[in-house]
C-alpha positions in Angstrom: -32.6 -95.3 16.7 -34.0 -92.8 14.1 -32.4 -92.4 10.7 -31.9 -89.6 8.2 -32.0 -89.5 4.4 -31.0 -86.5 2.3 -31.7 -86.2 -1.4 -29.5 -83.4 -2.8 -31.2 -82.9 -6.2 -30.2 -80.5 -8.9 -33.3 -78.4 -8.3 -34.4 -79.1 -4.8 -32.9 -80.7 -1.7 -35.0 -82.9 0.5 -34.3 -84.3 3.9 -36.3 -86.6 6.2 -36.1 -88.1 9.6 -37.8 -91.5 10.2 -38.5 -93.3 13.4 -37.6 -97.0 14.1 -41.0 -98.0 12.5 -40.0 -96.2 9.2 -42.5 -93.4 9.7 -41.5 -89.9 8.5 -41.5 -87.7 11.6 -39.8 -84.6 10.2 -38.9 -83.3 6.7 -37.8 -80.3 4.9 -37.6 -79.3 1.2 -35.6 -76.4 -0.2 -34.3 -75.1 -3.5 -30.8 -76.4 -4.0 -28.3 -73.6 -3.3 -25.0 -73.0 -5.1 -23.0 -73.8 -2.0 -24.6 -77.2 -1.5 -22.0 -78.4 1.0 -23.0 -75.6 3.5 -26.7 -76.1 2.8 -26.4 -79.9 3.5 -24.5 -79.3 6.7 -27.2 -76.9 7.9 -30.0 -79.2 7.1 -28.3 -82.1 8.7 -27.8 -80.1 11.9 -31.5 -79.4 11.9 -32.3 -83.1 11.2 -30.1 -84.4 13.9 -31.6 -82.0 16.4 -35.1 -83.4 15.4 -33.8 -86.9 15.7 -32.4 -86.3 19.1 -28.8 -87.5 18.5 -25.7 -86.2 16.7 -24.9 -89.9 15.9 -28.1 -90.6 13.9 -27.1 -92.5 10.8 -27.3 -90.6 7.5 -27.5 -91.8 3.9 -27.1 -89.2 1.0 -28.5 -89.6 -2.5 -29.3 -87.4 -5.5 -27.3 -85.4 -8.0 -25.2 -83.7 -5.3 -24.8 -86.6 -2.9 -21.0 -86.5 -3.0 -21.1 -83.0 -1.7 -22.9 -84.1 1.5 -19.7 -84.3 3.6 -21.0 -85.9 6.8 -23.1 -88.7 5.3 -22.2 -92.2 6.4 -22.7 -93.4 2.8 -23.8 -92.3 -0.6 -26.4 -94.3 -2.6 -27.8 -93.7 -6.1 -31.1 -92.0 -6.4 -32.5 -95.0 -8.4 -31.9 -97.4 -5.6 -33.3 -94.9 -3.0 -36.5 -94.1 -5.0 -37.2 -97.8 -5.6 -36.7 -98.5 -1.9 -38.9 -95.6 -0.7 -41.7 -96.1 -3.2 -41.9 -99.9 -2.4 -42.1 -99.2 1.3 -44.7 -96.5 0.9 -47.0 -98.3 -1.6 -46.3 -101.9 -0.6 -45.6 -103.2 -4.0 -43.3 -103.1 -7.0 -44.0 -102.2 -10.6 -42.9 -99.4 -12.9 -41.9 -96.1 -11.3 -41.6 -92.9 -13.4 -39.7 -90.2 -11.6 -39.7 -86.8 -13.4 -37.2 -84.5 -11.8 -36.0 -81.0 -12.6 -33.0 -82.0 -14.7 -33.6 -85.7 -15.5 -36.3 -88.4 -15.8 -35.9 -91.9 -14.6 -38.0 -95.1 -15.2 -37.3 -97.9 -12.7 -38.7 -101.4 -12.7 -39.1 -102.4 -9.0 -39.2 -106.0 -7.9 -39.9 -107.6 -4.5 -38.4 -106.0 -1.5 -37.8 -102.8 -3.5 -34.9 -104.2 -5.6 -34.2 -102.5 -8.9 -34.7 -104.9 -11.8 -34.1 -102.5 -14.7 -34.0 -98.8 -15.3 -33.6 -96.1 -18.0 -32.6 -92.5 -17.5 -32.8 -89.3 -19.6 -30.1 -87.0 -18.2 -28.8 -85.6 -21.5 -31.7 -83.4 -22.6 -34.0 -81.2 -20.7 -37.0 -81.9 -23.0 -38.3 -84.8 -20.9 -37.8 -83.1 -17.5 -39.3 -80.4 -15.3 -36.9 -77.9 -16.8 -38.9 -78.2 -20.1 -42.0 -77.0 -18.3 -40.2 -74.4 -16.3 -38.7 -72.7 -19.4 -42.1 -72.8 -21.2 -43.9 -71.4 -18.2 -41.6 -68.4 -18.2 -42.1 -67.8 -21.9 -45.9 -68.1 -21.7 -46.2 -66.1 -18.5 -48.1 -68.8 -16.7 -47.1 -69.7 -13.1 -45.4 -73.1 -13.1 -47.8 -74.4 -10.4 -50.8 -73.5 -12.7 -49.5 -75.2 -15.8 -51.2 -78.6 -15.1 -54.6 -77.0 -14.4 -54.4 -74.9 -17.6 -53.4 -77.9 -19.7 -56.4 -80.0 -18.4 -58.9 -77.2 -19.0 -57.8 -76.6 -22.6 -60.2 -78.1 -25.2 -57.5 -78.5 -27.8 -53.7 -79.1 -27.9 -51.1 -77.8 -30.3 -48.3 -80.2 -31.4 -44.8 -79.3 -30.1 -42.5 -81.2 -32.4 -39.1 -80.0 -31.2 -37.1 -82.6 -29.2 -34.9 -79.9 -27.7 -35.9 -77.4 -25.0 -34.2 -74.5 -26.8 -35.9 -75.3 -30.1 -39.2 -75.9 -28.4 -38.9 -72.4 -26.9 -38.6 -71.0 -30.4 -41.5 -73.1 -31.5 -43.6 -71.6 -28.7 -42.7 -68.1 -29.8 -43.9 -68.9 -33.3 -47.2 -70.3 -32.0 -47.8 -67.2 -29.9 -47.0 -65.0 -32.9 -49.6 -66.7 -34.9 -52.3 -65.9 -32.3 -52.7 -69.4 -30.8 -54.3 -69.6 -27.3 -51.8 -70.1 -24.5 -53.9 -72.9 -23.0 -53.6 -74.9 -26.3 -49.9 -74.5 -26.3 -49.6 -75.5 -22.6 -51.6 -78.7 -23.3 -49.4 -79.5 -26.2 -46.3 -79.0 -24.1 -47.5 -81.5 -21.5 -48.3 -84.0 -24.2 -44.8 -83.6 -25.7 -43.2 -84.1 -22.3 -45.2 -87.2 -21.5 -44.6 -88.8 -24.9 -40.8 -88.6 -24.3 -41.2 -90.1 -20.8 -43.6 -92.8 -22.0 -41.0 -93.8 -24.6 -38.5 -94.2 -21.9 -40.9 -96.3 -19.9 -41.6 -98.7 -22.8 -37.9 -99.1 -23.3 -37.5 -100.6 -19.8 -40.2 -103.2 -20.4 -43.3 -101.6 -18.7 -44.7 -103.7 -15.9 -47.9 -102.5 -14.1 -48.8 -101.1 -11.7 -47.6 -97.7 -12.9 -46.3 -95.3 -10.2 -45.2 -91.7 -10.3 -42.9 -89.7 -8.1 -40.9 -86.4 -8.2 -42.0 -82.8 -8.1 -43.3 -82.8 -11.7 -45.4 -85.9 -10.9 -47.6 -83.8 -8.6 -49.0 -82.0 -11.7 -52.6 -83.3 -12.4 -52.0 -83.0 -16.2 -48.8 -85.1 -16.0 -50.8 -87.8 -14.1 -53.7 -87.8 -16.6 -51.5 -87.8 -19.7 -49.1 -90.4 -18.5 -52.0 -92.8 -17.7 -53.4 -92.1 -21.2 -50.1 -92.7 -23.0 -49.2 -95.9 -21.2 -52.7 -97.3 -20.8 -52.5 -97.8 -17.1 -53.8 -95.9 -14.1 -51.1 -93.9 -12.2 -50.5 -94.4 -8.5 -48.7 -91.8 -6.3 -46.9 -92.4 -3.0 -48.0 -90.3 0.0 -45.1 -87.8 -0.5 -44.0 -88.0 -4.2 -41.2 -85.5 -3.9 -39.7 -87.1 -0.8 -39.3 -90.7 -2.0 -35.5 -90.4 -2.7 -34.8 -89.0 0.8 -37.2 -91.5 2.3 -35.5 -94.4 0.6 -32.1 -93.2 1.7 -33.4 -93.0 5.3 -34.7 -96.6 5.1 -31.3 -97.8 4.0 -29.7 -95.8 6.9 -32.2 -97.5 9.3 -31.1 -100.9 8.0 -27.5 -100.2 8.7 -26.6 -98.9 5.3 -27.4 -102.0 3.4 -28.7 -100.7 0.0 
């Protein structure tokens, strides 16, 4: 039988269908809607149609997992990301997952078990929201931020540890005539230093892996490798790893 995993995140909702050999055969990614219950119901109807059975097992994870009404079980995103990344890459290590509203660092052991983890969910400064706010202020498309950061020949220090204060700092830097590219590079460095500190707190164990939507940024990959002194490895579908891990647990009969 196929299996379904749905990751109801604070920013995006991801859903996958996997076959009995754990291969992703269908997936969808959408911005999370205010009425998440209805969105999840609609996506699950689509997924079950793709799976070929209304009785396909479903595991829900993510920030809004308790709002997925027809899931067979709800599992934490930390467990699901660890399981998904382990299956995709074939090894454990240290996983950094930078999401829209939080950042997580997970030490993954054999079989995809979670050995330790740390999480930043109290402040947006170490998350994708930090870059999103800055992109709006700087009038740079969010998807271009990573490229702009890497092409800059200099970076300006962003010292604020709060997104609101950092925005004020950006306004001051702009007012003094600093190039936007230098500010963008400094913003990425500031973000990564916060995430790297979280990684060190967990007891960093290579190899270093990166998942989540923000992890697809080339600047995030380069700067994280520099800060932690290890090359960064990405799974095949960085943004789907939570949903994929949930589907794997569903395929195994819900044992997470």
